C-alpha positions as CSV (number, residue, x, y, z in Angstrom):
1,X,4.2,33.8,-50.4
2,X,4.5,30.8,-48.0
3,X,1.6,30.0,-45.0
4,X,2.3,28.1,-42.0
5,X,-0.3,25.8,-40.5
6,X,-0.7,24.8,-37.1
7,X,-2.0,21.4,-36.5
8,X,-3.0,20.1,-32.9
9,X,-3.3,16.3,-32.7
10,X,-5.5,15.0,-29.4
11,X,-4.8,11.6,-28.1
12,X,-6.4,9.4,-25.8
13,X,-4.0,8.5,-23.1
14,X,-2.2,5.6,-23.2
15,X,-0.7,4.1,-19.6
16,X,2.4,2.5,-19.3
17,X,1.7,-1.0,-18.8
18,X,3.4,-4.8,-19.2
19,X,3.4,-6.3,-22.6
20,X,1.9,-9.7,-20.6
21,X,-0.7,-7.9,-18.1
22,X,1.3,-9.2,-14.8
23,X,3.9,-6.5,-13.3
24,X,5.7,-7.8,-10.3
25,X,7.7,-5.9,-7.7
26,X,8.8,-6.6,-4.0
27,X,9.3,-3.6,-2.3
28,X,10.7,-2.7,1.3
29,X,8.4,-2.1,3.6
30,X,9.2,1.0,5.7
31,X,6.8,3.6,5.6
32,X,4.7,4.3,3.0
33,X,5.1,2.7,-0.7
34,X,4.5,4.4,-3.9
35,X,2.8,3.0,-6.8
36,X,4.1,5.2,-10.0
37,X,1.7,5.6,-13.1
38,X,3.0,6.7,-16.6
39,X,0.9,8.1,-19.6
40,X,3.3,7.5,-22.5
41,X,0.6,9.0,-24.9
42,X,-1.5,11.1,-24.5
43,X,-2.6,15.0,-25.8
44,X,-3.6,17.0,-23.9
45,X,-1.8,15.6,-21.0
46,X,-4.4,13.7,-18.9
47,X,-5.9,14.1,-15.0
48,X,-5.8,10.9,-12.8
49,X,-7.9,9.6,-10.7
50,X,-7.3,6.8,-8.2
51,X,-9.9,4.4,-6.5
52,X,-9.5,1.3,-4.5
53,X,-10.9,-1.4,-2.5
54,X,-9.9,-3.9,0.3
55,X,-9.3,-7.6,-1.0
56,X,-12.4,-8.4,1.5
57,X,-14.6,-6.9,-0.8
58,X,-13.8,-9.0,-3.7
59,X,-15.3,-12.2,-5.6
60,X,-13.5,-15.2,-6.7
61,X,-13.6,-17.1,-10.1
62,X,-12.2,-20.2,-9.8
63,X,-9.6,-19.2,-6.6
64,X,-8.7,-16.4,-8.2
65,X,-9.6,-12.7,-6.4
66,X,-10.8,-10.2,-8.5
67,X,-12.3,-7.1,-7.6
68,X,-16.0,-6.1,-7.9
69,X,-17.0,-3.2,-10.2
70,X,-19.2,-1.8,-7.8
71,X,-16.6,-1.6,-4.7
72,X,-14.7,1.0,-6.1
73,X,-14.0,3.8,-3.5
74,X,-11.9,6.6,-3.9
75,X,-8.9,7.2,-2.4
76,X,-8.0,10.2,0.0
77,X,-6.6,12.8,-1.7
78,X,-3.6,13.1,0.6
79,X,-2.2,10.0,-0.7
80,X,-2.0,11.1,-4.5
81,X,0.7,13.4,-6.3
82,X,0.3,15.8,-8.0
83,X,-3.9,16.2,-6.9
84,X,-6.3,14.9,-9.0
85,X,-7.2,18.7,-10.6
86,X,-3.8,18.6,-12.0
87,X,-2.9,17.5,-15.6
88,X,0.5,15.6,-15.9
89,X,2.3,13.0,-17.3
90,X,2.8,11.1,-14.0
91,X,0.7,10.2,-11.1
92,X,2.0,8.4,-7.9
93,X,0.1,6.7,-5.0
94,X,1.2,6.5,-1.4
95,X,0.1,3.3,0.2
96,X,0.1,3.7,3.7
97,X,2.2,1.2,5.9
98,X,-1.4,0.3,7.2
99,X,-3.3,-0.4,4.6
100,X,-3.9,-4.0,4.4
101,X,-4.9,-5.7,0.9
102,X,-6.4,-4.2,-1.5
103,X,-6.7,-3.3,-5.1
104,X,-6.0,0.0,-6.8
105,X,-6.8,1.4,-10.0
106,X,-6.1,4.5,-11.7
107,X,-7.9,6.1,-14.5
108,X,-6.2,8.5,-17.1
109,X,-8.3,11.0,-18.6
110,X,-8.7,13.6,-20.9
111,X,-10.8,15.0,-23.6
112,X,-10.3,12.4,-26.0
113,X,-11.1,9.4,-24.0
114,X,-9.7,6.9,-20.6
115,X,-7.0,4.2,-19.7
116,X,-6.5,2.7,-16.5
117,X,-4.4,-0.1,-15.1
118,X,-5.4,-2.2,-12.3
119,X,-2.8,-2.6,-9.8
120,X,-3.0,-5.7,-6.6
121,X,-1.3,-5.0,-3.2
122,X,-0.2,-7.8,-0.9
123,X,1.4,-7.5,2.6
124,X,2.9,-11.0,2.1
125,X,5.1,-10.2,5.5
126,X,6.1,-7.5,7.9
127,X,8.8,-6.7,6.3
128,X,7.8,-6.9,2.1
129,X,4.7,-5.8,0.3
130,X,4.0,-7.4,-3.0
131,X,2.5,-5.2,-6.1
132,X,1.3,-7.1,-9.7
133,X,-0.5,-5.2,-12.0
134,X,-3.7,-7.7,-12.4
135,X,-5.3,-6.4,-15.8
136,X,-5.4,-3.6,-17.7
137,X,-7.6,-2.0,-20.4
138,X,-11.2,-0.2,-20.1
139,X,-13.0,-3.3,-18.6
140,X,-13.3,-2.9,-15.0
141,X,-15.5,0.7,-15.2
């Protein structure tokens, strides 16, 4: 007699990141701009939470602007899709045209663990936005 077994393996979220830690995109500035983040591994699917801080609130080290760990604020819900209460594999953030230089951090969380990605958004002219991935990992909580 054969018996069937089901195995459910839980895996903490792993967000898609560049191998060198810096992801650069130049995007046309027309209306809002989206930052897209993908969980390449996660079981169960994670919930995403977005945070931001203006660059005016960052601290500098040797000329580099880095975010201050105590300055993170929640991104308004209407800028995030899908909403925070929905599990999924992807999340998108609308960066409104009125938002000036800022850091954004997305945290993916499930019952096993968390992962995060940190982005820096800089307005470089009236027509372009510069987005790059500053660092990643669990080092900014």
